[in-house]
C-alpha positions as CSV (number, residue, x, y, z in Angstrom):
1,M,-63.0,8.6,169.5
2,A,-63.0,11.5,167.0
3,H,-64.4,10.9,163.5
4,K,-63.1,13.2,160.5
5,P,-66.2,14.0,158.3
6,Q,-66.0,13.6,154.8
7,I,-65.0,16.5,152.1
8,K,-67.3,17.4,149.2
9,V,-65.9,18.0,145.8
10,P,-67.7,19.8,143.0
11,A,-68.1,17.0,140.2
12,T,-69.7,15.7,137.2
13,Y,-70.4,12.1,136.1
14,M,-70.2,12.0,132.5
15,R,-70.5,9.5,129.7
16,G,-68.4,10.0,126.8
17,G,-68.4,7.5,123.9
18,T,-68.3,4.2,125.3
19,S,-66.9,5.2,128.8
20,K,-67.8,7.0,131.9
21,G,-65.7,9.2,134.1
22,V,-66.1,11.7,136.9
23,F,-65.0,15.1,135.9
24,F,-63.6,18.0,137.8
25,R,-62.7,21.7,137.4
26,L,-59.2,22.2,138.5
27,Q,-60.2,25.0,140.5
28,D,-62.7,22.9,142.6
29,L,-60.2,20.3,143.7
30,P,-58.7,20.8,147.4
31,K,-55.8,23.0,147.3
32,A,-53.2,20.0,147.7
33,A,-54.9,18.2,144.8
34,Q,-54.6,21.2,142.3
35,V,-51.1,20.1,141.7
36,P,-49.7,16.8,140.2
37,G,-48.8,14.3,143.1
38,K,-50.0,11.8,145.8
39,A,-52.7,14.2,147.3
40,R,-54.2,14.1,143.7
41,D,-53.8,10.7,143.4
42,D,-55.4,9.5,146.6
43,L,-58.1,11.7,146.1
44,L,-59.0,10.1,142.8
45,L,-58.5,6.8,144.1
46,R,-60.7,7.2,146.9
47,V,-63.5,8.7,144.5
48,I,-63.4,6.0,141.9
49,G,-63.2,3.4,145.0
50,S,-59.7,1.9,144.3
51,P,-57.7,-0.1,145.3
52,D,-60.5,-3.0,145.7
53,P,-59.2,-6.3,146.2
54,Y,-62.5,-7.4,145.1
55,G,-62.5,-5.9,141.9
56,K,-66.1,-4.1,142.4
57,Q,-65.4,-0.5,143.4
58,I,-68.2,-0.9,145.3
59,D,-67.2,2.2,147.9
60,G,-66.9,4.7,144.7
61,M,-67.8,5.8,141.6
62,G,-66.0,3.4,139.4
63,G,-67.8,0.7,137.7
64,A,-65.1,-2.2,137.8
65,T,-64.3,-1.9,134.0
66,S,-61.3,0.0,132.7
67,S,-63.9,1.9,130.5
68,T,-65.6,3.1,134.1
69,S,-62.7,3.8,136.1
70,K,-61.8,7.1,134.8
71,T,-61.2,10.7,136.1
72,V,-60.9,14.2,134.2
73,I,-59.6,17.4,135.3
74,L,-60.2,20.6,133.3
75,S,-58.9,24.1,133.3
76,A,-59.2,27.1,131.2
77,S,-56.1,27.1,128.9
78,T,-53.4,29.7,128.8
79,R,-52.2,28.0,125.6
80,S,-52.5,30.3,122.4
81,G,-55.2,29.0,120.2
82,H,-56.8,26.5,122.8
83,D,-59.7,26.9,125.1
84,V,-59.4,24.4,127.7
85,D,-56.6,22.3,129.1
86,Y,-57.5,18.5,129.6
87,L,-56.0,16.0,131.9
88,F,-57.0,12.1,132.0
89,G,-56.1,9.9,134.7
90,Q,-56.8,6.3,134.3
91,V,-57.5,4.7,137.8
92,S,-56.4,1.2,138.6
93,I,-58.9,-1.3,139.8
94,D,-57.4,-3.3,142.1
95,K,-54.2,-1.3,142.5
96,A,-53.4,2.4,144.2
97,F,-52.3,3.4,141.0
98,V,-53.4,6.1,138.6
99,D,-51.9,6.0,135.1
100,W,-51.3,9.7,133.7
101,S,-49.4,8.2,130.4
102,G,-52.1,8.6,127.7
103,N,-55.3,9.9,126.4
104,C,-58.8,8.7,126.7
105,G,-60.5,9.4,123.3
106,N,-63.9,8.4,124.2
107,L,-63.9,10.8,127.1
108,S,-62.7,13.4,124.8
109,A,-66.3,13.4,123.5
110,A,-67.5,15.2,126.8
111,V,-64.6,17.6,127.5
112,G,-65.9,20.3,125.2
113,A,-69.4,20.0,126.7
114,F,-68.3,20.0,130.2
115,A,-66.1,23.0,129.6
116,I,-68.9,24.8,127.9
117,S,-71.1,24.4,130.7
118,G,-68.5,24.7,133.5
119,G,-67.6,28.2,132.2
120,L,-64.0,27.4,130.9
121,V,-64.8,28.5,127.6
122,A,-64.9,32.1,126.4
123,P,-68.5,33.1,126.0
124,G,-67.7,34.9,123.0
125,R,-66.7,31.5,121.5
126,V,-70.1,29.7,122.2
127,P,-72.8,30.5,119.9
128,R,-76.3,30.5,121.2
129,D,-77.2,28.0,118.4
130,G,-75.5,25.9,115.8
131,M,-72.0,24.4,116.5
132,A,-69.2,25.5,119.0
133,V,-65.6,24.8,118.3
134,V,-63.9,23.6,121.3
135,R,-60.0,23.6,121.1
136,I,-58.7,21.0,123.6
137,W,-55.1,20.9,125.0
138,Q,-54.5,17.3,125.5
139,A,-52.2,17.3,128.3
140,N,-51.3,13.9,129.0
141,I,-49.7,13.6,125.4
142,G,-49.4,17.2,124.2
143,K,-51.8,17.0,121.1
144,T,-55.0,18.9,120.3
145,I,-58.3,17.9,119.8
146,I,-61.0,19.8,117.9
147,A,-64.6,19.2,119.5
148,H,-67.8,20.3,117.3
149,I,-70.2,20.5,120.3
150,P,-73.9,21.2,119.3
151,M,-75.5,24.2,121.0
152,T,-79.6,24.6,121.4
153,D,-81.0,28.1,123.0
154,G,-77.5,28.5,124.8
155,E,-77.3,25.1,126.2
156,V,-75.2,22.0,125.2
157,Q,-77.4,19.7,123.4
158,E,-76.9,16.4,124.6
159,T,-80.0,14.4,123.2
160,G,-80.4,13.5,119.6
161,D,-80.3,10.5,117.0
162,F,-76.8,9.8,116.3
163,E,-76.4,6.0,117.5
164,L,-73.1,4.7,118.7
165,D,-72.7,0.9,119.1
166,G,-71.6,0.2,122.7
167,V,-73.9,2.7,123.8
168,T,-77.7,1.8,124.3
169,F,-79.4,5.1,123.6
170,P,-79.1,7.6,121.1
171,A,-77.7,10.9,121.6
172,A,-76.1,14.1,119.8
173,E,-73.3,13.6,117.6
174,V,-70.0,15.2,118.5
175,Q,-67.4,14.9,116.0
176,L,-63.6,15.0,117.0
177,E,-60.7,16.0,115.1
178,F,-57.4,14.6,116.7
179,M,-54.7,16.8,115.0
180,D,-51.3,15.7,114.4
181,P,-52.1,12.6,116.3
182,A,-48.7,10.7,116.4
183,A,-47.9,10.8,120.3
184,E,-44.8,12.1,121.1
185,E,-44.1,9.3,123.6
186,E,-40.8,9.9,125.7
187,G,-38.3,7.4,124.3
188,A,-39.8,7.1,120.8
189,G,-38.6,10.4,119.8
190,G,-41.6,11.5,118.2
191,A,-42.0,9.0,115.6
192,M,-45.3,7.6,114.3
193,F,-43.3,4.3,113.7
194,P,-40.6,4.3,116.7
195,T,-38.8,1.4,115.1
196,G,-38.8,2.9,111.7
197,R,-40.5,0.0,110.5
198,L,-44.4,-0.4,109.5
199,V,-44.0,-4.4,110.2
200,D,-41.7,-5.8,112.8
201,D,-40.6,-9.0,114.1
202,L,-41.5,-9.1,117.7
203,E,-40.0,-11.9,119.9
204,V,-42.1,-12.6,122.9
205,P,-40.4,-15.5,125.1
206,G,-43.1,-18.1,125.8
207,V,-45.3,-17.2,122.7
208,G,-43.1,-16.9,119.7
209,T,-42.0,-14.4,117.0
210,L,-45.0,-12.2,116.0
211,K,-45.5,-9.8,113.0
212,A,-46.5,-6.5,114.6
213,T,-47.2,-3.1,113.7
214,M,-46.3,-0.7,116.5
215,I,-47.4,2.7,116.3
216,N,-47.7,5.8,118.1
217,A,-50.9,7.6,117.0
218,G,-53.7,8.7,119.1
219,I,-52.1,5.9,121.8
220,P,-49.1,4.0,121.4
221,T,-50.6,0.6,119.8
222,I,-49.1,-3.0,119.3
223,F,-51.2,-4.5,116.4
224,I,-50.8,-8.3,115.9
225,N,-52.5,-10.5,113.5
226,A,-55.3,-12.7,115.2
227,D,-54.7,-15.8,113.3
228,A,-50.8,-15.8,114.5
229,I,-51.9,-16.1,118.6
230,G,-55.0,-18.5,117.8
231,Y,-58.0,-16.0,117.4
232,T,-60.1,-15.1,114.5
233,G,-61.2,-11.7,115.5
234,T,-64.5,-12.3,116.0
235,E,-63.9,-12.9,119.4
236,L,-66.1,-11.3,122.3
237,Q,-65.1,-10.4,126.2
238,E,-66.1,-13.7,127.5
239,A,-63.8,-15.8,125.1
240,I,-60.7,-14.2,126.3
241,N,-61.5,-12.1,129.6
242,G,-62.2,-15.5,132.0
243,D,-59.0,-17.0,130.3
244,A,-56.2,-16.2,132.4
245,A,-53.5,-17.8,130.7
246,A,-54.7,-15.6,127.5
247,L,-54.6,-12.5,129.4
248,A,-51.4,-13.2,130.5
249,K,-50.1,-13.8,127.1
250,F,-51.2,-10.5,125.8
251,E,-49.4,-8.9,128.8
252,T,-46.1,-10.5,127.8
253,I,-46.6,-9.3,124.5
254,R,-47.5,-6.0,125.7
255,A,-44.6,-5.7,127.9
256,H,-42.2,-6.8,125.1
257,G,-43.9,-4.3,122.7
258,A,-43.4,-1.3,125.1
259,V,-39.8,-2.0,125.4
260,R,-39.3,-2.5,121.5
261,M,-41.2,1.3,121.1
262,G,-39.1,2.9,123.6
263,L,-41.6,3.2,126.0
264,I,-40.0,1.6,128.9
265,K,-36.6,0.0,129.5
266,D,-37.3,-3.4,131.0
267,V,-40.6,-5.6,130.9
268,S,-40.8,-5.0,134.7
269,E,-41.7,-1.6,134.3
270,A,-44.7,-2.5,132.5
271,A,-46.7,-2.9,135.3
272,T,-46.1,0.9,136.6
273,R,-47.5,1.6,133.1
274,Q,-51.0,-0.2,132.7
275,H,-52.7,2.2,130.1
276,T,-50.3,2.3,127.5
277,P,-49.4,0.9,125.1
278,K,-52.7,-0.9,123.9
279,V,-52.4,-4.5,122.6
280,A,-55.0,-5.2,119.5
281,F,-55.3,-8.0,117.0
282,V,-56.8,-7.7,113.7
283,A,-58.2,-9.9,110.9
284,A,-59.9,-9.7,107.6
285,P,-63.8,-9.3,107.4
286,A,-66.1,-12.0,108.8
287,G,-69.6,-12.1,110.2
288,Y,-70.2,-12.0,113.7
289,T,-72.8,-11.5,116.2
290,A,-71.9,-8.3,118.6
291,S,-72.5,-8.5,122.1
292,S,-75.9,-6.7,121.9
293,G,-77.2,-9.8,119.5
294,K,-76.9,-7.2,116.6
295,P,-75.5,-9.3,113.8
296,V,-72.2,-7.7,111.8
297,Q,-71.8,-8.6,108.1
298,A,-68.6,-9.0,106.6
299,G,-69.7,-6.8,103.8
300,D,-70.6,-3.9,106.3
301,I,-66.8,-3.8,107.6
302,D,-63.1,-3.3,106.1
303,L,-61.4,-5.2,109.0
304,L,-61.9,-6.8,112.4
305,V,-60.2,-5.4,115.4
306,R,-60.2,-6.6,119.1
307,A,-58.1,-4.1,121.5
308,L,-57.2,-4.8,125.2
309,S,-57.4,-2.0,128.2
310,M,-55.9,-2.6,131.5
311,G,-55.5,-6.0,130.8
312,K,-58.6,-7.1,129.8
313,L,-60.6,-7.2,126.1
314,H,-62.6,-4.0,125.7
315,H,-66.3,-4.6,125.3
316,A,-66.3,-2.1,122.5
317,M,-63.0,0.0,121.2
318,M,-61.2,3.0,123.0
319,G,-61.5,6.2,121.0
320,T,-57.7,6.3,121.1
321,A,-57.1,3.1,119.9
322,A,-59.5,4.0,117.1
323,V,-57.2,6.8,116.1
324,A,-54.5,4.5,115.9
325,I,-56.4,2.1,113.9
326,G,-57.6,4.8,111.5
327,T,-54.0,6.1,111.1
328,A,-52.3,2.7,110.6
329,A,-55.1,1.6,107.8
330,A,-54.0,4.8,106.1
331,I,-50.4,3.6,105.6
332,P,-50.0,1.1,103.1
333,G,-48.5,-2.0,104.5
334,T,-49.0,-2.0,108.2
335,L,-50.9,-5.0,109.3
336,V,-53.9,-3.0,109.9
337,N,-53.8,-1.7,106.4
338,L,-53.4,-5.5,105.0
339,A,-56.3,-6.6,107.2
340,A,-58.3,-4.4,105.3
341,G,-57.3,-5.5,102.1
342,G,-54.1,-3.2,101.2
343,G,-53.9,-0.3,99.4
344,E,-54.6,3.4,99.7
345,R,-57.5,4.3,102.0
346,E,-58.8,7.4,104.1
347,A,-61.3,5.7,106.0
348,V,-62.1,2.3,107.5
349,R,-65.3,0.9,109.3
350,F,-64.0,-2.0,111.5
351,G,-65.8,-4.6,113.7
352,H,-65.4,-4.8,117.2
353,P,-67.2,-6.4,120.2
354,S,-70.1,-4.4,120.5
355,G,-70.7,-3.5,116.5
356,T,-68.6,-1.0,114.2
357,L,-67.2,2.1,114.2
358,R,-65.9,4.1,111.3
359,V,-62.9,6.2,111.6
360,G,-61.1,8.4,108.9
361,A,-57.5,9.6,108.4
362,Q,-55.2,11.2,105.8
363,A,-51.7,9.7,105.5
364,T,-48.7,11.2,103.7
365,Q,-45.1,10.6,102.9
366,Q,-42.4,12.8,103.1
367,N,-38.8,12.3,102.6
368,G,-39.7,8.5,103.7
369,E,-41.7,9.5,106.6
370,W,-45.5,8.9,107.2
371,T,-47.3,11.7,109.0
372,V,-51.2,12.3,109.5
373,K,-52.2,15.8,109.9
374,K,-55.5,14.8,111.5
375,A,-57.7,11.6,112.5
376,I,-61.7,12.1,112.5
377,M,-64.4,10.3,114.2
378,S,-67.7,10.8,115.8
379,R,-68.7,10.0,119.4
380,S,-71.4,11.2,121.8
381,A,-71.7,12.6,125.2
382,R,-74.1,13.0,127.8
383,V,-74.1,14.3,131.7
384,L,-75.4,11.6,134.1
385,M,-75.1,13.0,137.3
386,E,-73.6,16.5,138.8
387,G,-73.3,17.9,142.2
388,W,-70.6,16.8,144.4
389,V,-68.5,13.5,145.2
390,R,-67.9,12.9,148.8
391,V,-64.7,11.4,150.2
392,P,-63.6,10.8,153.5
393,A,-61.1,13.4,154.9
394,T,-57.5,12.2,155.5
């Protein structure tokens, strides 16, 4: 019996923020995978090692968590005022499914570095020393991200002393600006608050009626109060991810919130849209011990936030959800703002399972509508491995 050989695809394995993913240049993909469709999805699934009924992704590059089951495709941008187009694919672990419905804010921190090293940014825009400003078009959601990438001797500087909770080792700081972050989601009319209200009564069968702030900023997110669902906001992953009933409850909340946000027409569609919206619960500041053993003092944070991604409590905080947190915190009256003490604010530091994170946003109200011009936060990124990934030919 003849056996087909494996094919080799140029790729780079990178950490961005508290996520990891496999990065590709569009031009390096097999021809059939250079356009959206089944061939592309099948390739990325095989690269990552999905679908895996064992949930381990042993036969691929994935790390068996939502934070490490990610892919990125980049190409030089033909869009005016931009350097690179960035497409993100969230790969399901146990299903044959790649979700293209949203961005990954953490991996956004690695896009600029990869684009420079991969020759996707015009040389004249990259200084030998200093800060390169990479203008990124986020193709999933149609938004601009500005990445500030440190350069030393003509190379991207990856090492440094910037510490990010959720990442073990320090690295160079990468500042990201998410421009006009209110997501223009299909069905939501481009509104930051698709229901027209800062707080809604969200009816969830089997759970009850919950106060909810549903916002399109960074990524569509449903915020609820921790105490309304029996939590304190200090929980770590094991308190929720080992509780099948709790996870089912959160998925039910997510599905009904997605309908209210206009992202889907029926709760049955939620299974085909796993990456968005996110569900997060908030609480007033309280002290706790982070997953690393580091103590977090109530006086060092403005509020507590825990968020779920791809059906599990995230080990830290998704970058896009951090944008949603910063945006909602800047708007008086949202549940996020109220948990932080209310009033006007341009930045918050929140506690998450791995520690703390600061995010800033400036909100203005015009003709009764809230707008945010940009949200800002710092992450770090590093190349872990580069060369080729191999996948069996089909």
